[in-house]
C-alpha positions as CSV (number, residue, x, y, z in Angstrom):
1,M,42.9,-29.5,2.0
2,K,42.6,-25.9,0.6
3,N,39.8,-27.0,-1.8
4,K,37.9,-28.7,1.1
5,I,37.8,-25.3,3.0
6,L,36.9,-23.2,-0.1
7,L,34.1,-25.5,-1.3
8,P,31.7,-24.8,1.6
9,I,32.4,-21.1,1.4
10,F,31.8,-21.1,-2.3
11,L,28.5,-23.1,-2.0
12,G,27.3,-20.8,0.8
13,F,28.0,-17.8,-1.4
14,I,26.1,-19.3,-4.3
15,A,23.2,-20.1,-2.0
16,L,23.1,-16.5,-0.7
17,I,23.1,-15.1,-4.3
18,N,20.4,-17.5,-5.3
19,T,18.2,-16.5,-2.3
20,N,18.6,-12.8,-3.1
21,V,17.8,-13.3,-6.8
22,Q,14.7,-15.4,-6.0
23,A,13.5,-12.7,-3.5
24,Q,13.4,-10.1,-6.3
25,N,11.9,-12.2,-9.1
26,S,9.2,-10.4,-11.2
27,V,5.6,-11.5,-10.6
28,G,4.9,-12.8,-14.1
29,N,1.1,-12.8,-13.9
30,L,1.0,-9.1,-13.0
31,Q,3.2,-7.6,-15.7
32,D,0.1,-6.6,-17.7
33,L,-0.8,-4.2,-14.8
34,V,2.4,-2.1,-15.3
35,G,1.1,1.4,-15.9
36,A,-2.3,0.7,-14.3
37,R,-3.7,3.5,-12.1
38,G,-5.9,3.8,-9.1
39,R,-8.9,1.7,-8.4
40,S,-8.7,-0.4,-11.6
41,G,-5.3,-1.7,-10.7
42,E,-6.2,-2.5,-7.1
43,S,-9.4,-4.2,-8.2
44,A,-7.5,-6.3,-10.6
45,L,-5.0,-7.4,-8.0
46,Q,-7.8,-8.3,-5.6
47,R,-9.6,-10.3,-8.4
48,R,-6.4,-12.2,-9.0
49,G,-6.1,-13.2,-5.3
50,Y,-3.8,-10.6,-3.8
51,R,-4.5,-8.9,-0.4
52,F,-3.3,-5.3,0.3
53,L,-1.1,-4.9,3.4
54,R,0.2,-1.4,3.4
55,T,1.9,1.4,1.6
56,D,5.3,2.9,2.5
57,K,6.4,6.3,1.3
58,S,10.0,7.6,1.5
59,E,12.5,9.6,-0.4
60,A,13.2,6.5,-2.5
61,G,9.6,6.3,-3.7
62,V,6.2,4.7,-3.0
63,Y,5.9,1.0,-2.4
64,Q,2.8,-1.1,-1.8
65,Y,3.0,-4.5,-0.1
66,W,0.6,-7.2,-1.0
67,R,0.1,-10.9,-0.1
68,E,-0.4,-13.4,-2.9
69,T,-3.1,-15.5,-1.1
70,R,-2.6,-18.7,-3.1
71,S,1.1,-19.1,-2.3
72,G,1.3,-16.8,0.7
73,R,4.3,-15.0,-0.9
74,C,5.1,-11.3,-0.3
75,V,4.8,-8.9,-3.3
76,T,6.2,-5.4,-3.5
77,I,4.8,-3.0,-6.0
78,R,6.7,0.2,-6.9
79,V,4.3,3.1,-7.7
80,D,5.2,6.3,-9.4
81,Q,2.8,9.2,-10.0
82,G,-0.1,6.9,-9.1
83,R,0.8,4.2,-11.6
84,Y,2.2,0.7,-11.0
85,Q,5.8,0.5,-12.2
86,S,7.0,-3.0,-11.2
87,F,5.9,-6.1,-9.3
88,V,8.4,-8.3,-7.6
89,Y,8.4,-11.1,-5.0
90,A,10.0,-9.8,-1.9
91,P,11.5,-11.3,1.3
92,E,8.9,-12.2,3.9
93,F,10.1,-9.5,6.3
94,D,8.9,-6.8,3.8
95,C,5.3,-8.0,4.4
96,Q,5.5,-8.2,8.2
97,N,3.8,-5.4,10.1
98,Q,6.2,-2.5,10.4
99,A,6.2,-0.1,13.4
100,S,4.6,3.2,12.5
101,S,3.8,6.5,14.1
102,G,0.1,6.3,13.0
103,T,-3.0,6.1,15.1
104,G,-3.4,2.4,14.4
105,N,-6.4,0.7,12.9
106,D,-9.8,2.4,13.5
107,T,-13.1,2.6,11.7
108,I,-14.9,5.6,10.1
109,R,-18.1,6.3,8.3
110,C,-17.8,6.2,4.6
111,R,-19.9,5.9,1.5
112,F,-19.4,4.6,-2.0
113,N,-22.0,5.4,-4.7
114,G,-24.3,6.8,-1.9
115,Q,-24.3,3.5,0.1
116,P,-23.4,4.0,3.8
117,L,-20.5,1.8,4.9
118,T,-18.0,1.4,7.7
119,C,-14.4,1.5,6.5
120,N,-11.2,0.7,8.2
121,V,-8.7,3.5,8.4
122,Y,-5.0,3.7,9.2
123,V,-3.3,7.1,9.7
124,D,0.4,7.3,9.2
125,R,2.3,10.5,10.1
126,S,5.6,11.4,8.4
127,E,7.6,14.6,8.7
128,A,6.2,16.0,5.5
129,A,2.6,14.9,5.5
130,T,0.0,12.6,7.0
131,F,-1.2,9.6,5.0
132,V,-4.7,8.3,5.4
133,N,-5.4,4.7,4.1
134,V,-9.1,4.0,4.0
135,T,-10.1,0.3,3.3
136,F,-13.6,-0.3,2.0
137,P,-15.5,-3.5,3.0
138,D,-14.6,-5.0,-0.5
139,G,-10.9,-4.6,0.3
140,F,-10.2,-1.7,-2.0
141,T,-7.9,0.9,-0.3
142,R,-8.0,4.6,-1.0
143,Q,-4.8,6.4,0.0
144,M,-5.0,10.2,0.7
145,R,-2.4,12.7,1.8
146,F,-3.3,15.3,4.4
147,E,-1.0,18.3,4.1
148,Q,-1.4,21.9,5.3
149,G,-5.1,21.4,6.1
150,D,-6.1,19.8,2.8
151,F,-6.5,16.2,1.5
152,Y,-5.0,15.1,-1.8
153,S,-5.4,11.8,-3.7
154,D,-3.4,11.0,-6.9
155,G,-5.5,11.7,-10.0
156,L,-8.7,12.6,-8.1
157,Q,-10.4,15.9,-7.4
158,V,-10.9,16.0,-3.6
159,R,-13.2,18.2,-1.7
160,T,-12.8,18.8,2.0
161,G,-15.1,20.4,4.6
162,L,-15.2,20.6,8.3
163,E,-18.4,19.8,10.3
164,R,-18.9,18.9,14.0
165,G,-15.1,18.2,14.4
166,M,-15.0,15.9,11.4
167,F,-13.3,16.4,8.1
168,I,-15.8,15.6,5.4
169,V,-13.9,14.4,2.4
170,S,-15.4,13.4,-1.0
171,N,-14.0,12.8,-4.5
172,D,-15.1,12.3,-8.1
173,N,-15.3,8.6,-7.6
174,R,-18.4,9.1,-5.4
175,E,-16.4,8.2,-2.3
176,Y,-17.2,10.0,0.9
177,F,-15.3,9.9,4.3
178,E,-15.9,11.3,7.8
179,I,-12.4,11.6,9.4
180,P,-12.0,13.0,13.0
181,R,-10.1,16.3,13.0
182,A,-8.5,15.3,16.3
183,W,-6.4,12.7,14.5
184,F,-4.4,15.6,12.9
185,D,-3.7,17.8,15.9
């Protein structure tokens, strides 16, 4: 009788452990991108069929969430100093839209290599800084940090000006953005 009671508990425990292990399996076809930086890494992810969802920053680090389009699985990427550190399959709830204190999705005028474009932008405010995620029409996302009146982007020289109530932001990658000043008041 005792074994009949313990067996279902044991099997349930094994199933729970197996689920957690599967949720954190490495994404094997992305391991060559460990150490990749910036646009090259994101472009490689997109070429391989991954879709960017969002970036979360906390005291624990920076994490990007992507969707593997072929399988629909959620992928979490740990980023340190602008370089990819690890790629793991994550539980589905990690890729669900999370509540945020940002302005929501809007569009702004942007340029890449002098070509005028319309980019999607999401502004997310934290206590320490405001993060601006600009997504180009090709799906590439540039993340910038707005802190104490200036914009910063890992590894890039960023220039900022103010014209007609708009921050004019450009960088060494020939990217240009017009971001409303009112979003930061």
